[in-house]
C-alpha positions as CSV (number, residue, x, y, z in Angstrom):
1,M,0.0,0.0,0.0
2,Q,0.9,3.6,-0.3
3,W,0.7,5.8,2.8
4,D,0.4,9.5,3.7
5,I,2.6,10.5,6.6
6,V,1.1,12.9,9.1
7,I,3.5,14.7,11.5
8,G,2.9,17.3,14.3
9,L,5.4,18.6,16.7
10,E,5.4,19.7,20.3
11,I,8.5,21.8,21.2
12,H,9.6,22.7,24.7
13,V,11.5,26.0,24.7
14,Q,13.3,26.8,27.9
15,L,13.1,30.6,28.5
16,A,16.2,32.5,29.2
17,T,15.0,34.1,32.4
18,K,17.4,34.5,35.3
19,T,15.0,33.0,37.8
20,K,12.3,30.3,37.7
21,I,8.7,30.9,36.6
22,F,7.2,30.9,40.1
23,S,10.2,31.4,42.4
24,G,13.4,33.4,42.8
25,S,15.7,30.3,42.3
26,S,18.4,30.7,39.7
27,T,18.1,29.0,36.3
28,A,21.8,29.0,35.6
29,Y,23.0,25.8,34.0
30,G,25.7,23.6,35.5
31,A,25.3,24.1,39.3
32,E,25.8,21.2,41.8
33,P,22.7,19.0,41.9
34,N,19.8,20.2,44.1
35,T,21.4,23.6,44.9
36,Q,18.9,25.7,42.9
37,A,15.6,24.4,44.1
38,N,13.9,26.2,47.0
39,A,10.8,25.6,49.1
40,V,8.5,27.0,46.4
41,D,10.0,24.7,43.7
42,L,9.4,21.8,46.0
43,A,5.8,22.8,46.9
44,M,6.6,22.7,50.6
45,P,3.5,23.4,52.8
46,G,2.8,27.1,53.2
47,T,4.6,28.3,50.1
48,L,2.9,30.3,47.3
49,P,4.1,30.7,43.7
50,V,4.6,34.2,42.3
51,P,4.5,34.5,38.5
52,N,7.7,35.7,36.7
53,E,6.8,38.8,34.6
54,Q,9.7,38.2,32.2
55,A,8.4,34.8,31.3
56,F,5.2,36.4,30.2
57,R,7.0,39.0,28.2
58,Y,9.1,36.4,26.4
59,A,5.9,34.3,25.6
60,V,4.2,37.4,24.2
61,M,7.3,38.2,22.1
62,F,7.3,34.6,20.7
63,G,3.6,34.9,19.9
64,L,4.1,38.1,18.0
65,A,7.1,36.6,16.1
66,V,4.9,33.6,14.8
67,N,2.0,35.8,13.8
68,A,-0.2,34.5,16.6
69,E,-3.1,35.8,18.6
70,I,-2.1,36.9,22.1
71,E,-4.6,36.0,24.8
72,R,-5.3,38.9,27.1
73,R,-6.3,36.5,29.9
74,S,-4.4,33.3,30.6
75,V,-5.1,30.7,33.3
76,F,-2.8,28.1,35.0
77,E,-3.9,24.6,35.8
78,R,-2.4,21.7,37.7
79,K,-1.6,18.7,35.6
80,N,-1.5,15.8,38.0
81,Y,0.9,12.8,37.6
82,F,3.4,11.1,39.7
83,Y,7.1,10.8,38.7
84,P,10.2,10.9,40.8
85,D,11.5,14.1,39.3
86,L,8.2,15.9,39.8
87,P,8.4,17.0,43.5
88,K,5.0,18.6,43.6
89,G,3.1,15.6,42.2
90,Y,1.7,18.0,39.6
91,Q,3.0,20.3,36.9
92,T,1.7,23.9,36.8
93,T,0.8,24.5,33.1
94,Q,-1.9,26.1,30.9
95,L,-4.6,24.1,29.2
96,E,-7.9,25.9,28.5
97,R,-6.5,29.5,28.3
98,P,-2.9,29.5,26.9
99,I,-1.1,32.8,26.5
100,V,-0.4,32.3,22.8
101,G,-3.2,31.3,20.4
102,P,-3.2,30.2,16.8
103,G,-0.3,31.4,14.6
104,Y,1.9,30.1,11.8
105,V,5.4,29.8,10.5
106,D,6.4,29.6,6.8
107,I,9.2,27.2,5.9
108,D,11.3,26.9,2.8
109,L,11.3,23.5,1.1
110,A,14.1,21.9,-0.9
111,N,12.1,22.2,-4.1
112,G,12.1,26.0,-3.7
113,E,8.5,26.2,-2.6
114,T,7.2,27.7,0.7
115,K,4.9,25.8,3.1
116,R,2.9,27.2,5.9
117,V,2.9,25.2,9.2
118,R,0.1,26.2,11.5
119,I,0.7,26.6,15.3
120,H,-2.3,25.5,17.3
121,H,-1.1,27.4,20.5
122,A,1.8,27.9,22.8
123,H,1.5,27.8,26.6
124,L,3.6,28.6,29.6
125,E,4.5,25.9,32.1
126,E,7.2,24.8,34.5
127,D,9.8,22.2,33.8
128,A,10.3,19.1,35.9
129,G,13.5,17.9,37.5
130,K,16.0,15.5,35.9
131,S,16.4,11.8,36.6
132,L,20.1,10.6,36.5
133,H,20.8,6.9,35.8
134,E,24.4,6.7,34.7
135,D,26.1,7.3,38.0
136,F,23.9,5.2,40.2
137,H,24.1,1.4,40.1
138,G,20.6,0.0,40.5
139,M,19.2,3.4,41.6
140,T,18.2,6.7,40.0
141,G,19.5,10.0,41.2
142,I,17.2,13.1,41.1
143,D,18.4,16.6,40.4
144,L,15.7,19.2,41.0
145,N,17.7,22.2,39.8
146,R,15.6,22.4,36.7
147,A,12.3,22.0,38.5
148,G,10.3,25.2,38.0
149,T,12.4,26.5,35.0
150,P,10.0,28.4,32.7
151,L,9.1,26.8,29.4
152,I,6.8,27.6,26.5
153,E,5.4,24.5,24.8
154,V,4.7,25.1,21.2
155,V,2.1,22.8,19.7
156,T,1.7,22.6,15.9
157,E,-1.1,21.4,13.8
158,P,-0.4,18.0,12.0
159,D,0.7,19.9,8.8
160,M,4.0,18.2,8.0
161,T,4.3,15.2,5.7
162,N,7.9,14.1,6.0
163,A,11.1,14.4,8.1
164,D,12.5,17.2,5.9
165,E,9.5,19.4,6.6
166,A,9.6,18.7,10.3
167,V,13.3,19.4,10.5
168,A,12.9,22.6,8.4
169,F,10.2,23.8,10.8
170,A,12.3,22.9,13.9
171,K,15.3,24.8,12.5
172,K,13.1,27.8,11.7
173,L,11.6,27.8,15.2
174,H,15.2,27.5,16.6
175,G,16.2,30.6,14.6
176,I,13.2,32.6,15.8
177,V,13.6,32.0,19.5
178,T,17.4,32.5,19.4
179,S,17.0,35.7,17.4
180,L,14.4,36.9,19.9
181,G,16.9,36.2,22.7
182,I,14.2,34.3,24.7
183,C,16.1,31.0,24.5
184,D,19.8,30.2,24.1
185,G,18.9,27.3,21.8
186,D,21.5,24.9,23.2
187,M,19.9,21.5,22.6
188,S,22.7,19.6,24.3
189,Q,21.6,21.3,27.6
190,G,17.9,20.7,27.0
191,S,17.1,24.3,26.1
192,M,15.0,23.0,23.2
193,R,13.4,19.5,23.2
194,F,11.2,18.1,20.5
195,D,8.3,15.6,20.8
196,V,7.2,14.2,17.4
197,N,3.6,12.9,16.8
198,I,3.4,10.6,13.8
199,S,0.6,8.6,12.2
200,L,0.0,7.0,8.8
201,K,-3.1,6.8,6.7
202,P,-3.9,5.3,3.3
203,K,-2.9,7.6,0.5
204,G,-5.6,10.1,-0.2
205,S,-7.7,9.2,2.9
206,D,-9.3,11.9,5.0
207,T,-9.3,9.7,8.1
208,L,-6.3,10.1,10.4
209,G,-4.5,7.1,11.7
210,T,-3.6,6.3,15.3
211,R,-0.6,8.4,16.3
212,T,2.4,7.8,18.5
213,E,4.5,10.4,20.3
214,T,8.3,10.1,20.3
215,K,9.6,12.3,23.2
216,N,12.6,14.4,24.1
217,L,14.6,14.5,20.9
218,N,17.4,17.0,21.4
219,S,19.0,17.4,18.0
220,F,17.8,17.9,14.4
221,R,19.6,14.7,13.3
222,F,17.9,12.6,15.9
223,M,14.6,14.0,14.9
224,E,15.1,13.1,11.3
225,Q,16.3,9.6,12.3
226,A,13.4,9.1,14.8
227,I,10.8,10.0,12.2
228,A,12.3,7.6,9.6
229,H,12.4,4.9,12.2
230,E,8.9,5.3,13.4
231,V,7.4,5.6,9.9
232,E,9.0,2.4,8.9
233,R,7.9,0.7,12.2
234,Q,4.3,1.7,11.7
235,M,4.3,0.8,8.0
236,D,5.5,-2.7,8.8
237,I,2.8,-3.2,11.4
238,L,0.0,-1.9,9.2
239,E,1.1,-3.9,6.2
240,D,1.2,-7.1,8.3
241,G,-2.4,-6.5,9.3
242,G,-1.7,-5.2,12.7
243,A,-2.9,-2.0,14.5
244,I,-1.0,0.9,15.9
245,V,-1.2,1.4,19.6
246,Q,-1.5,5.0,20.8
247,E,1.6,5.4,23.0
248,T,4.6,7.4,24.0
249,R,7.9,6.2,22.8
250,L,11.6,6.9,23.4
251,Y,14.2,6.9,20.7
252,N,17.9,6.1,21.1
253,G,19.8,7.9,18.3
254,D,23.1,6.1,19.0
255,R,21.5,2.7,18.4
256,D,18.7,3.8,16.1
257,E,16.2,2.0,18.3
258,S,12.9,3.0,19.9
259,R,10.9,1.5,22.7
260,S,7.5,2.0,24.3
261,M,7.6,4.3,27.3
262,R,3.9,4.2,28.3
263,T,0.5,4.1,26.7
264,K,-0.6,7.6,25.6
265,E,-2.8,9.3,28.2
266,E,-5.7,11.6,27.4
267,A,-6.2,15.0,29.1
268,N,-8.7,13.6,31.6
269,D,-6.1,11.1,32.8
270,Y,-4.2,14.0,34.3
271,R,-7.2,15.4,36.2
272,Y,-6.5,19.0,35.2
273,F,-8.0,21.6,37.4
274,P,-7.4,25.4,37.9
275,C,-4.4,26.1,40.2
276,P,-5.9,27.5,43.4
277,D,-2.6,29.3,44.2
278,L,-2.5,31.4,41.0
279,L,-5.0,34.1,39.8
280,P,-5.7,34.4,36.1
281,V,-3.1,36.7,34.5
282,E,-4.4,39.8,32.6
283,I,-2.3,41.3,29.9
284,D,-3.1,44.7,28.6
285,D,-2.4,46.4,25.2
286,A,0.5,48.5,26.7
287,F,2.4,45.2,27.7
288,I,1.9,43.8,24.2
289,D,3.0,47.0,22.6
290,E,6.1,47.1,24.7
291,A,6.9,43.5,23.7
292,H,6.3,44.4,20.1
293,N,8.6,47.4,20.2
294,S,11.4,45.2,21.6
295,L,11.4,42.7,18.8
296,P,14.8,42.3,17.1
297,E,15.4,41.4,13.5
298,L,13.9,38.0,12.8
299,P,15.2,35.3,10.3
300,D,12.8,36.2,7.4
301,A,13.7,39.9,7.6
302,R,17.4,39.1,7.9
303,K,17.2,36.9,4.9
304,V,15.8,39.7,2.8
305,R,18.5,42.1,4.1
306,F,21.3,39.6,3.3
307,K,20.1,39.3,-0.3
308,E,19.9,43.1,-0.7
309,Q,23.0,44.1,1.3
310,Y,25.4,41.3,0.4
311,G,24.0,40.1,-2.9
312,L,23.6,36.6,-1.8
313,N,21.3,34.2,-3.6
314,D,18.1,32.9,-1.9
315,Y,19.5,29.7,-0.7
316,D,22.7,31.1,0.9
317,A,20.8,34.0,2.5
318,G,18.2,31.7,4.0
319,L,20.8,29.3,5.4
320,L,22.9,32.0,7.0
321,A,20.0,34.1,8.2
322,G,18.3,31.2,9.9
323,D,20.7,30.9,12.8
324,S,21.3,34.2,14.7
325,Q,24.8,33.3,15.8
326,L,25.9,32.0,12.4
327,A,24.4,35.2,10.9
328,A,26.4,37.4,13.2
329,F,29.6,35.4,12.4
330,F,29.0,35.7,8.7
331,E,28.4,39.5,8.9
332,A,31.6,40.0,10.8
333,A,33.5,37.9,8.2
334,A,31.8,39.6,5.2
335,D,32.3,43.1,6.5
336,R,36.0,42.5,7.3
337,G,36.7,40.5,4.2
338,K,34.9,42.8,1.7
339,D,33.8,39.8,-0.3
340,A,30.4,38.5,0.9
341,K,30.1,35.6,-1.5
342,L,33.6,34.2,-0.6
343,A,32.8,34.7,3.1
344,S,29.5,32.9,2.7
345,N,31.3,30.0,1.0
346,W,33.8,29.6,3.8
347,V,31.2,30.0,6.6
348,Q,28.9,27.4,5.0
349,G,31.8,25.2,4.0
350,E,35.0,24.8,6.0
351,F,33.7,26.6,9.1
352,S,30.4,24.8,9.5
353,A,31.9,21.4,8.6
354,R,34.4,21.9,11.5
355,L,31.7,22.9,13.9
356,N,29.6,19.9,13.0
357,A,32.6,17.5,13.2
358,E,33.4,18.7,16.7
359,E,29.7,19.3,17.7
360,K,30.4,22.8,18.7
361,P,27.9,25.7,18.6
362,V,29.0,28.9,16.9
363,A,29.5,30.6,20.3
364,D,32.3,28.0,21.1
365,S,34.2,28.6,17.8
366,P,37.9,29.1,18.5
367,I,38.1,31.6,15.6
368,S,36.1,34.9,15.2
369,G,34.3,36.2,12.2
370,E,36.9,38.9,11.9
371,Q,39.7,36.4,11.7
372,L,37.9,34.5,8.9
373,G,37.4,37.9,7.2
374,D,41.1,38.5,7.3
375,L,41.6,35.1,5.6
376,V,39.0,36.0,3.0
377,V,41.0,39.2,2.2
378,R,44.2,37.1,1.5
379,I,42.3,34.6,-0.7
380,A,40.7,37.4,-2.7
381,D,44.0,39.3,-3.3
382,N,45.7,36.1,-4.4
383,T,48.2,36.2,-1.5
384,I,47.4,32.5,-0.8
385,S,45.9,29.7,-2.8
386,S,42.8,27.8,-1.7
387,A,45.0,24.9,-0.4
388,G,47.1,27.4,1.5
389,A,44.0,29.0,2.9
390,K,42.9,25.7,4.4
391,K,46.3,25.4,6.2
392,V,45.8,28.9,7.6
393,F,42.3,28.0,8.8
394,E,43.6,24.9,10.5
395,A,46.3,27.0,12.3
396,L,43.7,29.5,13.4
397,W,41.4,26.8,14.6
398,T,44.1,25.1,16.7
399,G,45.3,28.3,18.1
400,E,48.8,28.4,16.6
401,N,48.4,32.1,16.0
402,D,45.6,34.6,15.9
403,S,47.0,36.6,12.9
404,V,46.4,35.4,9.4
405,D,49.4,37.3,8.0
406,A,51.7,35.9,10.7
407,I,50.6,32.3,9.9
408,I,51.1,32.9,6.1
409,D,54.6,34.2,6.8
410,A,55.6,31.6,9.3
411,K,54.5,28.7,7.1
412,G,55.7,30.2,3.8
413,L,52.3,30.0,2.2
414,K,52.5,33.2,0.2
415,Q,51.4,32.5,-3.4
416,V,53.9,33.1,-6.3
417,S,52.2,35.5,-8.7
418,D,55.3,36.8,-10.5
419,T,54.4,36.0,-14.2
420,G,58.0,35.8,-15.3
421,E,58.8,33.2,-12.6
422,L,55.6,31.3,-13.4
423,E,56.3,31.3,-17.1
424,K,59.7,29.7,-16.5
425,M,58.0,26.9,-14.6
426,V,55.4,26.4,-17.3
427,D,58.1,26.2,-20.0
428,E,60.0,23.6,-18.0
429,V,56.9,21.5,-17.3
430,L,55.7,21.6,-20.9
431,A,59.2,20.6,-22.2
432,S,59.0,17.5,-19.9
433,M,55.6,16.5,-21.2
434,P,55.8,16.5,-25.1
435,D,53.3,13.8,-25.6
436,Q,50.6,15.5,-23.5
437,V,51.3,18.8,-25.3
438,A,50.9,17.2,-28.7
439,Q,47.7,15.5,-27.6
440,Y,46.3,18.8,-26.3
441,Q,47.1,20.6,-29.6
442,Q,45.6,17.9,-31.7
443,E,42.3,18.0,-29.8
444,S,39.6,20.2,-31.5
445,D,37.0,20.0,-28.7
446,P,37.4,23.0,-26.4
447,K,35.7,21.2,-23.5
448,K,38.1,18.3,-23.8
449,Q,41.0,20.7,-24.0
450,K,39.9,22.4,-20.9
451,K,39.7,19.1,-19.1
452,M,43.2,18.2,-20.3
453,L,44.7,21.3,-18.8
454,G,44.2,19.7,-15.4
455,G,46.9,17.2,-16.4
456,F,49.5,20.0,-16.4
457,M,48.4,21.6,-13.2
458,G,49.6,18.9,-10.9
459,P,53.2,19.0,-12.1
460,L,53.1,22.8,-12.1
461,M,51.9,23.0,-8.5
462,K,54.6,20.5,-7.5
463,A,57.2,22.6,-9.3
464,S,56.1,25.6,-7.4
465,K,55.8,23.7,-4.1
466,G,52.1,24.5,-4.0
467,Q,52.7,28.2,-4.1
468,G,52.0,29.0,-7.7
469,N,48.9,31.0,-8.5
470,P,46.6,28.5,-10.2
471,K,44.7,31.2,-12.1
472,L,47.9,32.7,-13.6
473,F,49.2,29.2,-14.3
474,N,46.1,28.4,-16.2
475,E,46.2,31.7,-18.3
476,I,49.9,31.1,-19.1
477,L,49.2,27.4,-20.1
478,V,46.5,28.4,-22.5
479,K,48.7,31.0,-24.1
480,K,51.7,28.7,-24.4
481,L,49.7,25.8,-25.8
482,G,48.0,27.9,-28.3
483,G,44.4,27.5,-26.9
């Protein structure tokens, strides 16, 4: 059978407030376990929560950025369930009256088209603690530092039909929240976590299939793998005549395995009821206007600017503008290097590849945008070849020196561009390759001649110890060979 894939996402975005959503405890990452959870976070008798105004401001900013309705009156409920890292026995969240109503985000697809993904709502809630299994043999450790950290949970409509669309949406949302400054976006620390709802239905059918939810995916790569894995699993079950069980699943990206966590609960299983300790929160127009006026440049607007200001094509501009940190790095390199296209190539190529290989965020890069800009200058003015530039980049990355020019001098990478000297090398190489010269001159097809030039470039670069200017070598070769 042929199947339609239906995907919806729930994204937990940790807000970058200094304190928790209902207490004054710090939200700083990396503290000793259980040193940042106070009596309010633990729901000790006699304590009362106090809402964090900054969390509401961030939620409103998010809503405005995704073209959503802002609810003037939002209400907190208690979601009741028992789990070791939930000290209260309930989670304070929003159900009936979330702060952010329906909105949408437009994503760019690989085929050049744009697709609109609808957002059902986004609500404020508190995070739970963290269960630690690795360091405790036969036991589980509980760290409650994260308990009470403010989150917005973004719930989409089931508008995505494959992993590419889901990842494109997740990346777009990551770019929005980091550009807003409401989240640091560090998925390795749990700042953004993705739950993926997946179901299959016969191709063309209007009846949705039974869905499963794969929880707590903390990278775009794992999301893509988890979707592929779950689609294949459901397809195998359905085509063997089985039925999909509505359940929550966990995915292990290292082993490409998933397992059932629990059968999927319905809302009434959590016995939601209004939180008696928190009054409804009223937001007025002045608060929303203030949030609107504080909005920074967002990815879509930045993409348009990159195309206009730097002359980038649609693809390059979109890729660079989508990540606020990468965008800032590129701008620093382009402004310093005075060649935006070359800077773009290096940021998307060598720089991004190195970050990915070492699983580093842009913020942890050992080189700055300005240093890459200095390297771009030396490539553009033919001081160094592309091969030499990679050696300079490596030296910058490993901290050998922070000056591009100093590295070029120390390693003797300055490119030979003296035409007289290069002509002597060309004459010597051609004299040593009479058969190839004759073959080239007898060839009448310009395309084949162009390809044959590559056979001379290797010996020429060897003769110049890799420092000959390839462009000048090519020009001299064509002239000498009579092309």
